[in-house]
Z-matrix of the N, CA and C atoms (Angstrom, degrees):
N
C 1 1.449
C 2 1.525 1 110.81
N 3 1.327 2 117.54 1 -43.03
C 4 1.464 3 119.71 2 -179.78
C 5 1.516 4 111.48 3 -63.31
N 6 1.346 5 118.72 4 -34.49
C 7 1.459 6 120.38 5 176.83
C 8 1.516 7 110.63 6 -64.13
N 9 1.324 8 117.76 7 -39.11
C 10 1.462 9 120.96 8 176.22
C 11 1.520 10 110.45 9 -61.59
N 12 1.311 11 117.19 10 -43.24
C 13 1.457 12 121.99 11 178.70
C 14 1.517 13 110.12 12 -61.84
N 15 1.324 14 117.76 13 -43.92
C 16 1.474 15 121.15 14 179.17
C 17 1.515 16 110.90 15 -62.67
N 18 1.329 17 118.51 16 -34.24
C 19 1.462 18 121.45 17 178.47
C 20 1.524 19 111.71 18 -68.74
N 21 1.315 20 117.52 19 -29.17
C 22 1.458 21 120.79 20 179.72
C 23 1.521 22 111.02 21 -70.88
N 24 1.307 23 117.37 22 -35.90
C 25 1.457 24 121.51 23 -174.88
C 26 1.510 25 111.78 24 -110.36
N 27 1.318 26 115.45 25 141.16
C 28 1.453 27 121.50 26 171.38
C 29 1.518 28 104.57 27 -112.34
N 30 1.317 29 117.03 28 100.34
C 31 1.459 30 121.32 29 -170.71
C 32 1.526 31 109.99 30 -105.74
N 33 1.347 32 115.89 31 130.73
C 34 1.452 33 121.72 32 173.75
C 35 1.516 34 107.69 33 -123.88
N 36 1.306 35 116.23 34 69.10
C 37 1.457 36 120.39 35 -179.95
C 38 1.509 37 108.97 36 -165.48
N 39 1.319 38 114.29 37 178.41
C 40 1.454 39 118.39 38 176.07
C 41 1.514 40 111.68 39 -97.24
N 42 1.339 41 118.31 40 1.17
C 43 1.455 42 119.12 41 175.05
C 44 1.519 43 106.87 42 -65.77
N 45 1.315 44 118.69 43 125.75
C 46 1.457 45 120.00 44 179.99
C 47 1.528 46 110.91 45 -57.46
N 48 1.325 47 116.73 46 142.71
C 49 1.452 48 121.04 47 -177.35
C 50 1.514 49 111.71 48 -58.75
N 51 1.300 50 118.61 49 -33.65
C 52 1.459 51 120.12 50 179.21
C 53 1.518 52 110.73 51 -62.47
N 54 1.333 53 117.48 52 -34.19
C 55 1.455 54 121.11 53 177.80
C 56 1.515 55 110.62 54 -66.66
N 57 1.314 56 117.63 55 -42.26
C 58 1.452 57 121.26 56 178.59
C 59 1.515 58 110.02 57 -60.20
N 60 1.314 59 116.99 58 -40.55
C 61 1.454 60 120.33 59 178.20
C 62 1.519 61 110.24 60 -60.98
N 63 1.308 62 117.41 61 -41.72
C 64 1.455 63 120.69 62 177.88
C 65 1.518 64 110.66 63 -63.52
N 66 1.321 65 116.43 64 -39.96
C 67 1.467 66 121.07 65 179.07
C 68 1.517 67 110.34 66 -57.73
N 69 1.292 68 116.67 67 -38.63
C 70 1.451 69 121.22 68 -174.83
C 71 1.521 70 113.39 69 -89.72
N 72 1.319 71 116.11 70 5.50
C 73 1.465 72 122.43 71 176.22
C 74 1.522 73 112.43 72 58.85
N 75 1.310 74 116.65 73 36.56
C 76 1.456 75 121.91 74 175.56
C 77 1.519 76 107.85 75 -85.55
N 78 1.320 77 117.94 76 136.55
C 79 1.463 78 118.38 77 177.41
C 80 1.532 79 110.53 78 -56.02
N 81 1.311 80 116.33 79 135.56
C 82 1.453 81 121.96 80 -176.96
C 83 1.524 82 108.73 81 -112.35
N 84 1.353 83 117.25 82 126.86
C 85 1.466 84 119.51 83 177.48
C 86 1.518 85 110.70 84 -57.46
N 87 1.312 86 117.23 85 146.85
C 88 1.463 87 120.88 86 -174.87
C 89 1.516 88 112.81 87 -58.71
N 90 1.342 89 118.55 88 -37.01
C 91 1.452 90 119.35 89 -178.71
C 92 1.524 91 111.69 90 -68.02
N 93 1.329 92 117.85 91 -22.96
C 94 1.462 93 121.65 92 179.77
C 95 1.525 94 110.57 93 -88.39
N 96 1.332 95 116.76 94 -36.84
C 97 1.457 96 120.31 95 -173.65
C 98 1.528 97 112.93 96 -72.21
N 99 1.314 98 118.03 97 -14.19
C 100 1.465 99 120.97 98 -176.57
C 101 1.521 100 112.04 99 -56.28
N 102 1.324 101 118.73 100 -37.78
C 103 1.461 102 121.93 101 -178.04
C 104 1.502 103 114.55 102 -94.28
N 105 1.338 104 119.11 103 5.84
C 106 1.453 105 121.66 104 -175.90
C 107 1.519 106 112.67 105 -60.91
N 108 1.316 107 118.11 106 -41.09
C 109 1.461 108 121.24 107 179.84
C 110 1.522 109 111.62 108 -58.08
N 111 1.321 110 116.93 109 -42.69
C 112 1.460 111 120.47 110 179.04
C 113 1.519 112 110.91 111 -67.80
N 114 1.336 113 117.66 112 -40.06
C 115 1.468 114 120.99 113 178.85
C 116 1.521 115 109.88 114 -62.81
N 117 1.322 116 116.73 115 -45.03
C 118 1.466 117 119.68 116 178.73
C 119 1.521 118 110.44 117 -60.75
N 120 1.322 119 117.22 118 -40.81
C 121 1.466 120 120.44 119 178.49
C 122 1.524 121 110.90 120 -64.53
N 123 1.325 122 117.36 121 -40.85
C 124 1.460 123 121.37 122 -178.42
C 125 1.523 124 112.34 123 -65.90
N 126 1.330 125 118.37 124 -36.05
C 127 1.462 126 121.01 125 -177.64
C 128 1.520 127 112.94 126 -89.67
N 129 1.319 128 116.87 127 -11.60
C 130 1.456 129 122.62 128 179.48
C 131 1.536 130 113.42 129 68.88
N 132 1.324 131 117.28 130 15.73
C 133 1.467 132 120.22 131 175.37
C 134 1.524 133 106.85 132 -90.99
N 135 1.314 134 116.60 133 140.86
C 136 1.458 135 118.35 134 -175.99
C 137 1.527 136 111.93 135 -119.30
N 138 1.301 137 116.09 136 177.23
C 139 1.465 138 121.64 137 -176.13
C 140 1.521 139 111.76 138 -60.24
N 141 1.319 140 117.87 139 -36.44
C 142 1.469 141 119.92 140 178.70
C 143 1.528 142 110.38 141 -66.67
N 144 1.349 143 117.42 142 -40.02
C 145 1.466 144 120.70 143 175.51
C 146 1.526 145 109.91 144 -58.37
N 147 1.326 146 116.23 145 -47.06
C 148 1.464 147 121.20 146 -178.78
C 149 1.525 148 111.24 147 -61.35
N 150 1.314 149 116.49 148 -41.22
C 151 1.455 150 120.81 149 178.85
C 152 1.537 151 110.90 150 -63.99
N 153 1.321 152 116.53 151 -42.29
C 154 1.471 153 120.78 152 178.61
C 155 1.530 154 111.12 153 -63.61
N 156 1.319 155 117.27 154 -41.79
C 157 1.457 156 121.54 155 178.91
C 158 1.530 157 109.92 156 -61.98
N 159 1.306 158 116.21 157 -48.56
C 160 1.462 159 120.80 158 -177.60
C 161 1.531 160 111.34 159 -61.86
N 162 1.329 161 117.51 160 -48.25
C 163 1.461 162 119.70 161 -177.01
C 164 1.526 163 112.15 162 -69.60
N 165 1.329 164 117.99 163 -35.95
C 166 1.460 165 121.03 164 178.04
C 167 1.527 166 110.47 165 -64.89
N 168 1.323 167 116.90 166 -44.97
C 169 1.468 168 120.57 167 178.80
C 170 1.523 169 110.72 168 -63.29
N 171 1.321 170 117.12 169 -45.34
C 172 1.459 171 120.39 170 -178.85
C 173 1.520 172 111.52 171 -61.30
N 174 1.320 173 117.43 172 -38.94
C 175 1.463 174 120.69 173 178.05
C 176 1.537 175 111.49 174 -60.74
N 177 1.327 176 117.37 175 -29.14
C 178 1.463 177 121.37 176 179.40
C 179 1.532 178 112.55 177 -78.22
N 180 1.333 179 117.34 178 -48.02
C 181 1.457 180 118.92 179 -172.49
C 182 1.519 181 114.57 180 -93.42
N 183 1.314 182 118.96 181 -22.59
C 184 1.458 183 121.10 182 -175.85
C 185 1.527 184 110.65 183 -90.70
N 186 1.337 185 114.91 184 58.31
C 187 1.459 186 123.15 185 177.70
C 188 1.526 187 107.88 186 -129.52
N 189 1.326 188 117.15 187 172.41
C 190 1.459 189 121.15 188 -177.57
C 191 1.522 190 112.15 189 -56.76
N 192 1.341 191 117.57 190 -49.87
C 193 1.464 192 121.63 191 180.00
C 194 1.522 193 109.69 192 -136.20
N 195 1.341 194 118.01 193 90.55
C 196 1.463 195 119.77 194 178.46
C 197 1.542 196 109.85 195 -59.57
N 198 1.322 197 116.46 196 132.64
C 199 1.458 198 121.71 197 -173.63
C 200 1.535 199 111.08 198 -104.68
N 201 1.351 200 115.65 199 127.61
C 202 1.460 201 120.56 200 176.08
C 203 1.524 202 108.65 201 -58.93
N 204 1.308 203 115.27 202 134.43
C 205 1.463 204 121.33 203 -178.33
C 206 1.520 205 113.26 204 95.94
N 207 1.335 206 116.35 205 -17.04
C 208 1.469 207 118.78 206 176.03
C 209 1.513 208 108.50 207 -62.53
N 210 1.298 209 115.59 208 140.45
C 211 1.464 210 119.34 209 179.57
C 212 1.518 211 109.52 210 -146.40
N 213 1.298 212 114.44 211 159.88
C 214 1.451 213 121.21 212 179.07
C 215 1.523 214 108.12 213 -150.30
N 216 1.301 215 115.44 214 149.08
C 217 1.458 216 119.32 215 -179.20
C 218 1.529 217 110.08 216 -114.84
N 219 1.295 218 114.17 217 159.43
C 220 1.456 219 121.80 218 176.68
C 221 1.525 220 107.21 219 -138.14
N 222 1.335 221 114.73 220 156.08
C 223 1.463 222 119.59 221 177.88
C 224 1.518 223 109.02 222 -154.03
N 225 1.311 224 114.57 223 136.03
C 226 1.454 225 121.29 224 173.96
C 227 1.530 226 106.21 225 -109.85
N 228 1.317 227 116.48 226 103.63
C 229 1.467 228 120.12 227 -176.29
C 230 1.525 229 112.02 228 -66.67
N 231 1.327 230 117.26 229 -23.96
C 232 1.466 231 119.55 230 179.02
C 233 1.533 232 112.36 231 -73.89
N 234 1.333 233 117.11 232 -42.04
C 235 1.467 234 119.61 233 -177.76
C 236 1.528 235 111.86 234 -91.97
N 237 1.329 236 116.87 235 -20.88
C 238 1.454 237 121.16 236 -175.69
C 239 1.521 238 112.85 237 84.70
N 240 1.326 239 117.88 238 -2.53
C 241 1.468 240 121.53 239 178.07
C 242 1.520 241 109.48 240 -76.42
N 243 1.326 242 115.68 241 147.46
C 244 1.456 243 120.66 242 178.11
C 245 1.526 244 108.92 243 -154.45
N 246 1.318 245 115.43 244 170.51
C 247 1.448 246 118.24 245 179.17
C 248 1.505 247 113.12 246 -171.02
N 249 1.316 248 113.87 247 167.66
C 250 1.461 249 122.98 248 175.05
C 251 1.522 250 106.62 249 -128.67
N 252 1.310 251 115.75 250 133.33
C 253 1.462 252 122.11 251 177.90
C 254 1.521 253 107.12 252 -116.55
N 255 1.338 254 116.68 253 131.12
C 256 1.453 255 122.35 254 -176.61
C 257 1.529 256 110.06 255 -128.93
N 258 1.333 257 116.20 256 137.28
C 259 1.464 258 120.66 257 172.09
C 260 1.522 259 106.68 258 -80.70
N 261 1.337 260 116.70 259 120.54
C 262 1.465 261 120.81 260 -177.49
C 263 1.525 262 112.84 261 -105.06
N 264 1.340 263 117.80 262 -13.80
C 265 1.467 264 120.34 263 178.35
C 266 1.525 265 108.16 264 -160.01
N 267 1.323 266 115.58 265 149.34
C 268 1.462 267 121.63 266 175.69
C 269 1.517 268 106.96 267 -150.07
N 270 1.330 269 116.44 268 114.85
C 271 1.467 270 119.45 269 179.61
C 272 1.524 271 112.20 270 -102.28
N 273 1.324 272 117.06 271 14.95
C 274 1.460 273 121.20 272 179.45
C 275 1.518 274 113.14 273 99.96
N 276 1.322 275 117.09 274 -34.66
C 277 1.461 276 122.17 275 177.99
C 278 1.517 277 111.61 276 -114.05
N 279 1.342 278 116.37 277 -29.22
C 280 1.459 279 121.60 278 -176.43
C 281 1.522 280 110.30 279 -125.38
N 282 1.328 281 115.19 280 147.81
C 283 1.463 282 121.38 281 173.03
C 284 1.521 283 108.80 282 -124.00
N 285 1.327 284 114.84 283 145.22
C 286 1.469 285 120.97 284 173.80
C 287 1.513 286 107.03 285 -106.47
N 288 1.324 287 115.55 286 135.86
C 289 1.462 288 122.05 287 -177.42
C 290 1.526 289 109.72 288 -121.94
N 291 1.331 290 115.96 289 134.93
C 292 1.463 291 121.18 290 172.76
C 293 1.525 292 106.98 291 -106.73
N 294 1.311 293 115.83 292 126.21
C 295 1.457 294 122.57 293 178.12
C 296 1.532 295 108.29 294 -107.67
N 297 1.312 296 117.35 295 119.28
C 298 1.461 297 122.98 296 171.55
C 299 1.519 298 106.47 297 -108.46
N 300 1.312 299 116.02 298 118.39
C 301 1.460 300 121.20 299 -174.13
C 302 1.524 301 109.48 300 -121.82
N 303 1.323 302 115.40 301 138.91
C 304 1.466 303 121.91 302 173.09
C 305 1.524 304 107.43 303 -112.94
N 306 1.323 305 114.62 304 121.22
C 307 1.465 306 121.76 305 178.17
C 308 1.522 307 106.66 306 -119.95
N 309 1.334 308 118.16 307 104.16
C 310 1.465 309 121.01 308 -171.33
C 311 1.526 310 115.00 309 -60.57
N 312 1.320 311 118.03 310 -23.92
C 313 1.454 312 119.60 311 -178.06
C 314 1.525 313 113.19 312 -102.58
N 315 1.334 314 117.45 313 2.40
C 316 1.468 315 121.52 314 -179.03
C 317 1.525 316 110.08 315 -97.09
N 318 1.316 317 115.90 316 163.62
C 319 1.460 318 121.48 317 173.91
C 320 1.517 319 107.24 318 -127.69
N 321 1.327 320 120.05 319 119.34
C 322 1.461 321 126.03 320 -5.07
C 323 1.512 322 110.94 321 -75.03
N 324 1.319 323 115.84 322 159.19
C 325 1.465 324 120.97 323 -178.74
C 326 1.526 325 111.70 324 -70.00
N 327 1.325 326 117.87 325 -38.78
C 328 1.461 327 122.93 326 -179.66
C 329 1.526 328 108.81 327 -93.03
N 330 1.333 329 116.61 328 127.77
C 331 1.456 330 120.63 329 -177.35
C 332 1.530 331 109.10 330 -137.42
N 333 1.325 332 116.21 331 147.50
C 334 1.465 333 121.39 332 -179.33
C 335 1.515 334 110.14 333 -133.65
N 336 1.335 335 116.02 334 141.51
C 337 1.451 336 120.57 335 170.49
C 338 1.516 337 109.35 336 -149.77
N 339 1.316 338 115.14 337 156.97
C 340 1.464 339 122.33 338 -176.93
C 341 1.516 340 109.97 339 -123.71
N 342 1.329 341 115.33 340 139.60
C 343 1.459 342 121.05 341 177.96
C 344 1.526 343 108.54 342 -135.46
N 345 1.310 344 114.81 343 163.24
C 346 1.464 345 121.39 344 178.05
C 347 1.527 346 106.86 345 -130.21
N 348 1.319 347 115.20 346 129.96
C 349 1.467 348 121.02 347 176.96
C 350 1.518 349 108.14 348 -120.72
N 351 1.343 350 115.72 349 138.07
C 352 1.456 351 121.31 350 179.64
C 353 1.526 352 109.01 351 -127.64
N 354 1.316 353 114.74 352 144.19
C 355 1.455 354 120.75 353 178.90
C 356 1.532 355 108.56 354 -85.76
N 357 1.338 356 116.30 355 125.58
C 358 1.453 357 119.53 356 179.71
C 359 1.524 358 110.84 357 -81.94
N 360 1.324 359 117.22 358 -179.46
C 361 1.470 360 121.71 359 -177.04
C 362 1.520 361 113.12 360 -62.99
N 363 1.332 362 116.74 361 -19.37
C 364 1.470 363 121.07 362 178.70
C 365 1.522 364 112.30 363 -94.03
N 366 1.348 365 116.98 364 2.91
C 367 1.458 366 120.64 365 179.48
C 368 1.516 367 114.63 366 83.55
N 369 1.332 368 116.72 367 13.41
C 370 1.462 369 121.60 368 -179.62
C 371 1.528 370 108.73 369 -97.04
N 372 1.336 371 116.53 370 131.74
C 373 1.468 372 121.12 371 178.40
C 374 1.521 373 109.19 372 -78.77
N 375 1.336 374 116.13 373 129.32
C 376 1.452 375 123.45 374 -178.42
C 377 1.528 376 109.63 375 -126.57
N 378 1.341 377 116.13 376 152.34
C 379 1.460 378 120.13 377 171.98
C 380 1.518 379 109.19 378 -71.90
N 381 1.310 380 116.90 379 140.88
C 382 1.463 381 123.43 380 177.51
C 383 1.522 382 108.16 381 -130.10
N 384 1.313 383 116.08 382 158.48
C 385 1.465 384 120.61 383 174.35
C 386 1.527 385 108.27 384 -66.36
N 387 1.341 386 117.65 385 136.94
C 388 1.462 387 119.61 386 177.88
C 389 1.518 388 110.63 387 -66.36
N 390 1.340 389 115.66 388 152.19
C 391 1.481 390 121.11 389 177.71
C 392 1.508 391 110.47 390 -69.30
């Protein structure tokens, strides 16, 4: 299962992959989710940060025609975490998103990861393995 999760995400950061999965609201198998609380504590990212990331990303890709180069930022003034999300590719059915996140209490503070979301036949956006 973890190999499947790693195939979905192309991560270039020290944020644990399980945390990225939580950020993207992907269902997490019970054997994997057991340590999520500790991972969240270790990275200092909180539920409000995760909610901001998810809603900011969705506002970018869940539109009629997501545009490459479109970007949006988010900031949690309470935690000090912030980020910029950019659409880096759109093939008509799938969009690629680059997330640049700053976590003031993490090492390194600046982190980047890339994900790909594709719209299924029912119009629901799903995570896909990157090309």
